[in-house]
N, C-alpha and C positions, 0 to 999 in steps of 0.2 A: 634432621630436625626431630623427625621420627623417632630415629635412634637413640637419638639422644635423651628423648623424653621418655622412652621403654629403657633405658637404663637409669636413669634418674629414679623410676617406678620401682625398680628391680633394689638399688640401692634404702629406699626408703621402705621398703616393705622387709630387707636382710636388718636394717637396722632396729626396727620394731619387733622384729619376733627374737633378736638378741637381747635385748631389752627383757621381754616377756620373760624367755628361756632364765635368762639370770637372774631375774625378781622371783620367779617360782621355783629357783632352784636353792636361792638364799634361803625361803620363806620354809620350803620344805626340809633343807639342812637343819634350822634351828627347830622345828616339830621333832624331827628325829631326836635332836640332841634332848630336848625336854622328856622325852621318851627311854632316856637314860642309854644312849647309845654315846660309845664314843665321837670325838668328833672327825676322824678318819672314815668310819665307816658310813657314817653320816653324809660326810659330804659325797664319797663313792656312791651309794644311794640316792641320793639326789639328783648326780651328774649322769648316771647310766639311767634313771628310771626315768626324769625328765627330755631326755637323749630320743628313747624308746618310743616315750609319749608325742613327742614331737614328730616320728616318723608314723606314728599310728595315725594322726592327722593327718599329716602332708599325704598318705597313701587314701583317707579317703578322699582328700577334697581333688586328689588323681584320678581316681576311680570315678565320680560323679562329674569329672571334666567330659569326659570320653562316654560315660552312660548313665542318664536321668531314667529312674522308673516313672513309669506312667502313673495316671491316676488310679489305676487298678492294682498297681503292682507295689504299692507302698509300705507291704509288708518285708519287699525286698529289702529296705533301707535299714529295717531291726536287726534283719539276718545278716545284714552285711557290719553292722555297727557291732552284732556278738561275737561273729567271726573276726575280724580283726584285733577286738579286745581280747580275743583267745590267746590269739598269735601275740600279741604284746605281752600279755602276762606269762607266757612260756620263753620272751626272747630274755626279760629280764631275769626273769628267777635262774634260768639257765647260766644269763654272765653272770649274779651276783653271784651264784652258788663257785662257780668258778674260781670267780675271784676271793671268796672267803672262805675256799673248803675248810681250812683249818679251823675256821670261828665258830664253835659251836652254838657259843652265845646266838652268834647273828644270825646264824641258820634256822636257830629256833623263831627267834623274832620273824626272820623273813615269810616261814612256814607259816605262822599264826597270821602276819600280814595282808597273808595274800586275798582274801575274800574283798578286804579294803581295799585293796588296789585293783582289781576285778573292776570293783561299783565304781570307783573313783575315773578308772579310765573309760569305763562304759560310758559315762556320763560324758564327760568329754567329747569320747566320739560322737556321740548321739550328739552333743552340742553343736560341733560342728559340721554332723549332717543335717539340722534343722536348719544352722545358718544358711548354706548350702544351696538348700530345699526353697527358703524365702527369696536368694538371693537371686537365683535361674526363675521363680516364679517371678518376679517384678520386673526380672528382663523380657519373660516371656509376654507378659502383660503389655509392658513400651513398645514391645515388635506389635502385639495385635496393634497397639493403640495408631502406631505409626502406618503398617498396614492399612488401615482404616482409612486414617487422616488423605495419606498417598489415593486412595480409590475414587475417595471422596472429590478431590482434588482435581481428578482425572473425569471425573462425571463432572465436575463445574466446566471445567477447559471445553469439553466436549458438548456441552450446552453454550456453553460461552461462543464457541467456533460456530456453531447451528445456527446461532441466533444474529450473529454477523453475516452468516452466508443467506438467510432468509430477508437479507432487507437489500443486497444488490441487486436480485434480477427483477425488483418492480421497478428502479430506478434505469437499471439496464435495458427495459425494454422499450420506457419511456421516451429515453434518450434516444435509441436508436429508430423509433417512429420519428420521431421530431426530426432526425438527420435524413430518413428517408422521404419525408415530405419538403426538406430545404435541398436537398440534392437535384432535386429539375429546377426548382426557380431561383433559389439562391444558394451556386456550388461552394462560392468562397465560404462563407457562412458553415454550409455543411462540413468543409474540410477544416474549417476552426475548431469546429465541434467535438469531431470526431480525434484531431488530438487531443483538445481537453478532455476528451473523454478517458483517450488512453491514460494520459498523465493522470487522471483519477482514479482510474483502476491500478494503476503501476502503485501508487501511494498509498491504497485500500490493501494488496496485496505484503508491502513492506511493514504496515501495522498489525499485520493477524498474530504475529508473534509474541507484540507486547501489551503487556499490562495496561502503562501509563504512558502517556507523553505529556512535553510540557505545552500549555495552550497556545504557544504562539505557533507550533506545529499542529495542531488542532483546529485551529484558524486558519494558518496557509491551506489546509485541505480543503477547508470548509469555502473557502474563496475558488478554488477549482470548482466545485461543486455548482455554487452558485453564478459563474460565470457559464456556464452550460445550460443553464436556467434563464438567464438572460437571454442567451441566444433562441432558445425556447419562446420566450416570452417577450422579447424587447422591451422599448421604453417602460410597460406597464407593470413590469417588477422594481423593485424598489428597496434597499436593502439598508440598514442604516446599522452599522455597528460601532457600539460605545464602550471601547474597552479601558477599565481604570488603571491608572500608571502604577507599573511595579507588579501588575498581575502575569506579565507573561509568563514568566517561570513555572507557576502553578500547575499541579499535576492534574490531567486528567486521561479517563477510560478513551481510549482511539474509535475515532469513526462513531462516540457518542450523538455529536451537535447535527450531525446530517439527516437521520432518522426526523428528529424534532424539525429542523427547519424544513424539511420535505411536507410535513404534515401541515405546517403554517401555510407555506407556499401553495398545496390542493385546497386547503380551506377557504385561501385568503383570493386568490386567482379563477379557480376552475370554475365554469360554470358563470362566469363573470367578466364583463366586459372592460370594468372600471379599471383604473392603475391603483395599485396595491401596493404600503409599504409595511413591511418587516421588520419590526424593530429589536434589535437583540444587545440586553446590558449585559456586562460580565464586571463582577465585584469582585472583591476579595477581602472578607469578612472573617476576621481572627482567623478559626480552623479551618473557615470552609469556603468554596468558590462558589460562590452564589450567580447564577447564568438566569434572565429572564429572557424569557422569546414573544411578543407580543404580535399580533396578528388580528386582521380584521375577521369579522366570523357574523353570519348569518344562519341563524337558528335554521328557516327555514327550507334554506339552500341546502344545509347538512342532511335534514333530513333525506330532500330527494334523492342526495348522492349517496346517501346509506354510509359504508364506512365499515373495517371490522375494528380497526381502533391498535390495528398490530403493532405499529410503528412507535407507538408511548408506550403499550404495554411491554414490547423487549426493549426499552432502554429501562422501564422499572425491574425488570428481571434481572436483566446486568447488573443495575446498582446491588440489587437487592443480595445477589450472588457473591459480587467482589467483595461489597462495605456489610454483608446482614443486616441490611436496615432496608426497612418499607418507608421512610416517611421523607426520601432525598428528590422525588418527584412528585409535584404538587399542580395542579391544574385549575383555574377558575373562569369563571365568563364574566365578565364586566360591559355590562351591556352590550355591543356589538362589537367588544373585543375579546380574543381569546386568549387566554397568559398561560402559557408554560413554566413554572420553574422548578430547578435545580439545584441541589445543594451538595458540592463534592467535595468530603471530608481530604484536610490534606495534613499530612503526617508531620508531628508537631518535631 
């Protein structure tokens, strides 16, 4: 297919070039004839002149294909144009003198027109040189932009990977501590928690290379995490997951909900012996997937617990890196309820 496209491009170029050559040769023939030259010498002059001029322009293109003068060597372009023009003028003069050796009238006309031919050919070669310089400048600019975008993308991906990796140790250590506590008194639950933790971490590794996953896949992964937390907290933890029908196919960055739900469980359950209900509401609204997470909130208890807020800040940073927006994560406190709202843009 690539070979066919290349052949088609070459044919297109040749057709355009042939049309240009014929048009310019025709115009030059008319001009020479109006300058009192007979039709035959006018046609031969136009054909020879335009053929060599085309070769001069082609030589210029080939020269700059293999060598591009730097910013400090722009004078070379002028020197190249002068040299190619001199060669061109000498070539057509030699050929036309050879063809019209017996035509003294034409030879006189040729000698008198050489300065004009030199100026015209120099302008044409210079024009091709300038076009080539502009084309290569645009190409280099596009390459620089491409390299810059690739570098920024690599930095962004590295930061995203770092954020995901930083979230895992905190949850992993808590889970291992719970397994250790369960191993002596409730070994069956400890084994079940180990299996669930294994499934959770295996799913985490699979998602590390993905930019987005379906909502249903993300919720299945979240349920694995909640099963582990329920082993830790038993009946004290209740999660009410309300998902709007038809939103399962919506796309969401992988492992985005787990740190938010973990944050909700931490400030809802830690430091209290009461039962706690975490409410998760998922709705598809026009071009956004809206996710709202509600959990009990005690300001006094939070002030004693402290916390760095790393979970929510990392989620906000991930959303900014992925969507270049700072308004996709919103939190508010409503009496004794902490509300986290997410908006995930959906491609149209």
